[in-house]
C-alpha positions as CSV (number, residue, x, y, z in Angstrom):
1,M,31.7,-2.6,21.6
2,K,29.1,0.0,22.3
3,L,28.6,0.5,18.6
4,V,27.9,-3.2,18.1
5,I,25.5,-3.3,21.0
6,A,23.6,-0.3,19.7
7,C,23.3,-1.8,16.2
8,V,22.1,-5.2,17.6
9,L,19.5,-3.4,19.8
10,A,18.3,-1.3,16.9
11,Y,17.9,-4.5,14.8
12,L,16.0,-6.2,17.5
13,I,13.7,-3.2,18.1
14,G,13.0,-3.2,14.3
15,S,12.2,-6.9,14.5
16,L,9.5,-6.4,17.1
17,P,6.0,-7.4,15.9
18,P,3.6,-4.6,15.0
19,F,0.6,-3.6,16.9
20,R,-2.5,-5.2,15.3
21,P,-5.9,-3.8,16.3
22,P,-8.8,-6.3,16.4
23,R,-9.8,-7.7,13.1
24,A,-6.7,-6.5,11.3
25,T,-5.5,-9.5,9.4
26,I,-3.3,-7.9,6.8
27,Y,-1.0,-5.1,7.6
28,A,1.2,-4.6,4.4
29,N,-1.8,-4.5,2.1
30,D,-3.8,-1.4,1.3
31,A,-7.0,-3.3,1.7
32,A,-6.5,-3.5,5.4
33,F,-6.2,0.2,5.6
34,R,-9.4,0.7,3.7
35,T,-11.4,-1.6,6.0
36,M,-10.0,-0.4,9.4
37,P,-11.1,2.7,11.2
38,I,-8.7,5.7,10.8
39,Q,-7.8,5.7,14.5
40,N,-6.3,2.2,14.2
41,V,-4.4,3.0,11.1
42,L,-3.0,6.2,12.7
43,L,-2.1,4.2,15.8
44,M,-0.3,1.6,13.8
45,F,1.7,4.2,11.9
46,G,2.4,6.2,15.0
47,L,3.8,3.1,16.8
48,D,6.0,2.2,13.8
49,I,7.3,5.8,13.7
50,G,7.9,5.7,17.5
51,K,9.7,2.4,17.1
52,G,12.2,3.9,14.6
53,A,12.7,7.0,16.7
54,F,13.2,5.0,19.9
55,A,15.9,2.8,18.3
56,V,17.9,5.8,17.1
57,I,17.6,7.7,20.4
58,L,18.7,4.6,22.3
59,A,21.7,4.1,20.0
60,W,22.6,7.8,20.3
61,I,22.5,7.6,24.1
62,I,24.6,4.4,24.2
63,A,27.3,5.2,21.6
64,G,26.9,8.6,20.1
65,I,25.8,10.2,16.8
66,G,27.7,7.7,14.6
67,A,25.9,4.8,16.2
68,A,22.6,6.7,15.7
69,H,23.2,6.9,12.0
70,L,24.0,3.2,11.8
71,A,20.9,2.5,14.0
72,V,18.7,4.0,11.2
73,I,19.9,1.3,8.8
74,F,19.7,-1.5,11.4
75,V,16.1,-0.7,12.6
76,V,14.9,-0.7,9.0
77,L,16.8,-4.0,8.3
78,G,15.0,-5.4,11.4
79,E,11.7,-4.3,10.0
80,A,12.3,-5.6,6.5
81,Y,14.1,-8.8,7.5
82,P,12.9,-9.8,11.0
83,C,14.8,-12.4,13.1
84,F,11.7,-13.7,14.7
85,P,10.1,-16.7,12.8
86,F,6.5,-15.6,13.6
87,R,6.9,-12.1,12.2
88,H,6.3,-11.3,8.5
89,A,8.5,-8.7,6.7
90,R,7.2,-5.3,6.0
91,N,8.5,-2.4,3.9
92,G,9.7,-0.2,6.7
93,W,8.8,3.3,5.5
94,A,7.1,4.3,8.8
95,V,10.1,3.1,10.8
96,A,12.5,4.9,8.5
97,T,10.5,8.0,8.9
98,G,10.7,7.8,12.7
99,A,14.4,7.1,12.6
100,L,15.1,10.0,10.2
101,L,12.9,12.3,12.3
102,V,15.4,12.0,15.1
103,I,18.4,12.5,12.8
104,S,17.1,15.4,10.7
105,P,13.7,16.6,11.9
106,V,13.4,19.7,9.7
107,I,13.7,17.9,6.4
108,I,11.2,15.2,7.5
109,L,8.6,17.6,8.9
110,I,8.8,19.7,5.7
111,S,8.4,16.6,3.5
112,L,5.5,15.4,5.7
113,A,3.7,18.8,5.3
114,I,4.3,18.6,1.5
115,Y,2.9,15.0,1.5
116,L,-0.2,16.0,3.4
117,L,-0.8,19.1,1.3
118,S,-0.4,17.1,-2.0
119,L,-2.5,14.3,-0.7
120,L,-5.2,16.9,0.1
121,L,-5.0,18.4,-3.4
122,T,-4.5,15.3,-5.5
123,R,-6.1,12.5,-3.4
124,T,-3.6,10.1,-4.8
125,F,-1.2,8.2,-2.5
126,G,1.5,7.4,-5.1
127,L,1.7,10.9,-6.6
128,S,1.7,12.5,-3.1
129,F,4.5,10.2,-2.1
130,A,6.5,11.0,-5.2
131,I,6.1,14.7,-4.6
132,A,7.2,14.3,-0.9
133,L,10.2,12.2,-1.9
134,I,11.3,14.9,-4.4
135,A,10.9,17.5,-1.7
136,F,12.9,15.3,0.7
137,F,15.8,15.1,-1.6
138,I,15.7,18.8,-2.4
139,G,15.7,19.4,1.4
140,L,18.8,17.2,1.6
141,V,20.5,19.3,-1.0
142,L,19.6,22.6,0.8
143,W,20.1,21.6,4.4
144,A,22.3,18.5,4.8
145,A,25.9,19.4,5.1
146,Q,27.4,16.0,5.9
147,I,28.1,13.5,3.2
148,Y,27.6,10.8,5.8
149,F,23.9,11.7,6.1
150,W,23.6,11.5,2.3
151,L,25.0,8.0,2.2
152,L,22.7,7.0,5.0
153,V,19.6,8.2,3.1
154,M,20.7,6.8,-0.2
155,G,21.4,3.4,1.5
156,L,17.9,3.4,3.1
157,V,16.2,4.2,-0.2
158,G,18.2,1.5,-2.0
159,L,17.4,-1.0,0.8
160,L,13.7,-0.3,0.8
161,S,13.6,-0.4,-3.1
162,L,15.4,-3.8,-3.1
163,H,12.9,-5.1,-0.6
164,R,10.0,-4.0,-2.7
165,L,11.6,-5.5,-5.8
166,K,12.0,-8.8,-4.0
167,Q,8.3,-8.9,-3.2
168,L,7.4,-8.1,-6.8
169,H,9.8,-10.9,-8.0
170,K,8.1,-13.4,-5.7
171,R,4.7,-12.4,-7.0
172,F,5.9,-12.7,-10.6
173,R,7.5,-16.1,-10.0
174,L,4.3,-17.5,-8.5
175,R,2.2,-16.3,-11.4
176,R,4.6,-17.5,-14.0
177,W,4.7,-21.2,-12.9
178,K,1.1,-21.5,-11.8
179,K,-1.0,-23.5,-14.3
């Protein structure tokens, strides 16, 4: 019963609406980040990371480490598929980062440092993200000893990839039938 309560709370925390600074109309689009001050962008990312971390810590306190691993999945599900009708779905990368920061802080912090260093050197978001993702999976091979953690991360990557593909499919479908 504690496990179910922890998972439902994680999903509801993930479904909470994001903080929107004044004049920020679009969150999921890169154009909003280019037009907003850097303080607002960092605050939005920080609150999303905190939301993921809070959900995992709460589940860990309520039902233990197994519930914390499941809470990672449910908080990202809440972010990607919210239960509130007024809330738009988002991709959930920042929430997943915060949740995994609690579960495995060393791997996330090393990947974050590699992302920032590659961003500084290449000044390309996509390439920096790819390099950090490769570093993350290499870190999993070197440091993660439990198969359960592997399954959790692979499930998160698959979930977020499917969510992105769903958005691309919607965009393609609208263009295709538009005359």
